[in-house]
C-alpha positions in Angstrom: -67.1 18.0 10.1 -69.9 15.4 9.6 -69.9 12.2 11.3 -70.4 9.8 8.3 -67.5 11.7 6.5 -65.4 11.3 9.4 -65.8 7.7 9.7 -65.3 7.1 6.4 -62.2 9.4 6.2 -61.1 7.4 9.6 -61.3 4.3 8.0 -59.5 5.4 4.7 -56.2 6.5 7.0 -56.1 3.3 8.5 -56.6 1.4 5.3 -53.4 3.0 4.2 -51.5 2.4 7.2 -52.4 -1.0 7.0 -50.8 -1.5 3.7 -47.7 -0.5 4.6 -47.7 -3.9 7.0 -48.9 -6.3 4.0 -46.5 -9.1 3.6 -43.9 -7.9 5.6 -43.3 -10.9 6.9 -43.8 -13.2 3.3 -41.9 -16.3 3.5 -41.1 -16.3 6.9 -42.4 -18.4 10.3 -44.4 -16.7 13.1 -45.7 -18.0 16.1 -48.9 -17.2 17.9 -48.9 -17.5 21.4 -52.4 -18.6 22.6 -53.3 -18.5 26.7 -53.7 -22.0 27.6 -52.0 -23.7 31.0 -49.6 -25.5 28.9 -47.4 -22.6 28.8 -46.2 -23.2 31.8 -45.2 -26.4 31.2 -42.5 -24.8 28.6 -39.5 -23.3 28.6 -40.3 -20.1 26.1 -37.1 -18.8 26.1 -37.3 -19.7 22.4 -39.7 -17.1 21.6 -36.8 -14.4 21.6 -35.7 -15.5 18.4 -39.2 -15.9 16.9 -41.8 -13.4 15.6 -44.7 -13.4 18.1 -48.3 -12.7 17.7 -49.4 -12.1 21.3 -53.0 -12.0 22.4 -55.7 -10.7 25.0 -53.9 -11.3 28.4 -50.5 -12.7 27.7 -48.9 -9.5 29.7 -50.1 -11.3 32.6 -47.0 -13.7 31.5 -44.2 -11.5 30.6 -42.4 -11.5 33.7 -42.3 -15.3 34.2 -42.0 -16.3 30.2 -39.2 -13.7 29.2 -40.4 -13.0 25.4 -42.2 -9.6 24.4 -44.3 -10.0 21.3 -44.1 -7.9 17.9 -47.8 -8.3 17.4 -50.5 -8.2 19.3 -54.4 -9.5 18.9 -57.6 -8.3 21.0 -61.4 -8.7 20.0 -63.3 -9.7 23.2 -64.9 -6.7 25.1 -64.1 -8.3 28.7 -60.7 -9.0 27.8 -60.2 -5.3 26.5 -62.4 -3.5 29.3 -60.7 -5.5 31.9 -56.8 -5.0 30.4 -57.0 -1.4 28.5 -54.4 0.0 30.7 -51.8 -2.7 29.9 -53.2 -2.7 26.1 -52.5 0.7 25.8 -49.1 0.8 27.0 -47.9 -2.1 25.1 -45.1 -1.2 22.9 -45.7 -3.1 19.9 -48.2 -3.3 17.0 -52.0 -3.8 18.0 -54.7 -4.9 15.8 -58.1 -4.2 18.3 -61.6 -5.3 17.2 -63.6 -2.1 17.0 -67.0 -4.2 18.5 -65.2 -4.9 21.5 -63.6 -1.8 21.7 -66.0 0.5 22.4 -64.2 3.7 22.8 -61.6 2.3 25.2 -58.5 2.1 23.0 -57.7 4.5 20.2 -55.8 4.9 17.0 -51.9 5.5 17.6 -49.1 4.9 15.9 -49.5 1.4 17.0 -52.6 0.5 17.3 -55.0 -0.3 14.6 -58.8 -0.6 15.5 -60.2 -3.3 12.9 -64.1 -3.9 11.7 -64.9 -6.6 13.7 -68.8 -5.4 13.2 -69.4 -6.4 9.8 -66.6 -7.9 8.6 -66.9 -8.7 4.6 -65.9 -12.1 4.9 -65.7 -15.4 7.2 -61.8 -15.2 6.8 -61.0 -12.1 6.2 -57.6 -11.6 3.8 -57.3 -7.8 3.8 -58.2 -7.0 7.5 -58.1 -3.1 6.2 -61.7 -4.2 5.3 -62.5 -6.3 8.3 -62.0 -9.2 10.7 -63.9 -11.7 11.6 -63.9 -12.8 15.1 -64.9 -16.7 14.8 -65.1 -17.4 18.2 -61.9 -17.2 19.5 -59.0 -15.0 19.2 -56.8 -17.1 17.8 -59.0 -17.2 14.4 -58.4 -13.7 14.6 -54.4 -13.4 14.9 -54.8 -16.3 12.2 -56.3 -13.5 9.9 -53.7 -11.3 11.1 -50.3 -13.5 10.6 -51.8 -14.2 7.1 -52.1 -10.8 6.5 -48.8 -10.0 7.3 -47.4 -12.5 4.8 -46.4 -15.5 7.0 -45.6 -19.0 5.1 -45.8 -20.9 8.3 -47.7 -20.2 11.5 -46.8 -22.1 14.6 -49.4 -22.3 17.5 -48.6 -22.9 21.1 -50.7 -22.5 24.3 -53.7 -24.0 21.9 -55.0 -26.4 24.9 -58.6 -26.0 23.6 -59.9 -27.8 26.8 -62.0 -25.9 29.6 -63.4 -26.4 32.5 -66.6 -24.4 33.0 -70.5 -24.3 33.7 -73.2 -23.7 31.8 -74.0 -23.1 28.0 -71.3 -21.7 24.9 -70.8 -18.1 24.7 -72.7 -17.7 28.5 -71.7 -14.2 30.4 -70.4 -16.0 33.9 -67.7 -14.9 36.3 -65.2 -17.1 37.7 -65.2 -16.8 41.6 -62.2 -18.5 42.5 -58.8 -19.0 40.5 -58.8 -19.2 36.9 -57.8 -23.0 36.1 -58.5 -22.5 31.9 -55.1 -19.9 31.2 -51.6 -20.1 31.9 -52.7 -17.4 35.1 -55.1 -17.8 37.5 -55.5 -14.0 37.4 -56.5 -14.4 33.7 -60.4 -14.4 34.4 -60.4 -15.2 38.1 -61.7 -13.7 41.3 -65.2 -12.2 40.0 -64.0 -11.2 36.4 -66.5 -11.8 33.3 -65.9 -14.2 30.6 -68.1 -15.9 28.1 -67.7 -20.0 28.0 -66.0 -20.9 25.0 -67.5 -22.1 22.1 -65.8 -24.7 20.7 -67.7 -26.4 18.4 -67.6 -22.7 16.3 -64.2 -22.3 17.6 -62.9 -25.8 15.4 -65.5 -24.7 12.5 -63.3 -21.4 12.1 -60.1 -23.3 12.8 -61.0 -25.8 9.4 -62.1 -22.6 7.3 -58.2 -20.7 8.5 -56.3 -24.3 7.4 -58.4 -24.5 4.0 -57.4 -20.6 3.4 -54.0 -20.9 4.0 -53.4 -24.5 2.3 -55.1 -22.9 -0.8 -52.0 -20.3 -0.8 -49.3 -23.2 -0.1 -49.3 -21.9 3.7 -49.3 -23.9 6.7 -50.7 -24.0 10.1 -48.4 -26.2 12.7 -49.9 -26.9 16.2 -46.6 -27.2 19.0 -48.7 -27.1 21.6 -47.7 -29.6 24.6 -50.8 -32.0 25.3 -53.4 -29.8 23.1 -56.9 -31.2 22.7 -57.2 -29.5 19.2 -57.0 -32.0 16.5 -57.4 -29.8 13.5 -53.9 -28.8 13.1 -50.7 -30.8 11.9 -49.0 -31.4 15.5 -45.3 -30.9 16.0 -42.9 -30.9 18.9 -41.8 -27.6 19.6 -38.4 -28.7 20.8 -38.0 -30.1 17.3 -39.3 -27.0 15.3 -37.5 -24.5 17.2 -34.6 -26.8 18.5 -34.8 -25.1 21.7 
């Protein structure tokens, strides 16, 4: 089978599978769990009652936090390379960026490889056509959540503050523990990571908020002491009644 035809056929099959997930959670509330250290200041037992979208290296907190996501999103090449064994073992629906996976993660019954190489729009409403990375995996997860149909998305763990040296997007290695995430082992002890780009991340968040609000949806930020000011702030203890 010629390679171009095989790739088109594979894309068509992925699209049909994804259509079964579209608007599955229409009108419902979903929770996107980012990976900031503020998670360590929360009792996350309430997440057992919620529909959770986890991201990146959330598996490092499963035993301690006591919840398991229903969905998972990863687009960064370093995250996928460093966590590929754990990603493959996840027993949930997984959305993985093809630009970052580079053959490390394969399609299967729970795994969807999404086009992040050439996304069709800055905010993709149809993730079967592509997904924009937006300089932060949280933006990718917001596009996934929109596709799944959530009316309201609550963010936690979006600390939006980092300690690092160098320039935004620069590739570096932590020689000591990682203090920017909920686990010191997240990118710590010699692992590669790209410095955050907060300016472009905030640009992405503004776009996501606009796209949600145009459809009467909303994004709430229930992060404990989070530095992001772009979403409506709420107290997680009030909204989840925990």
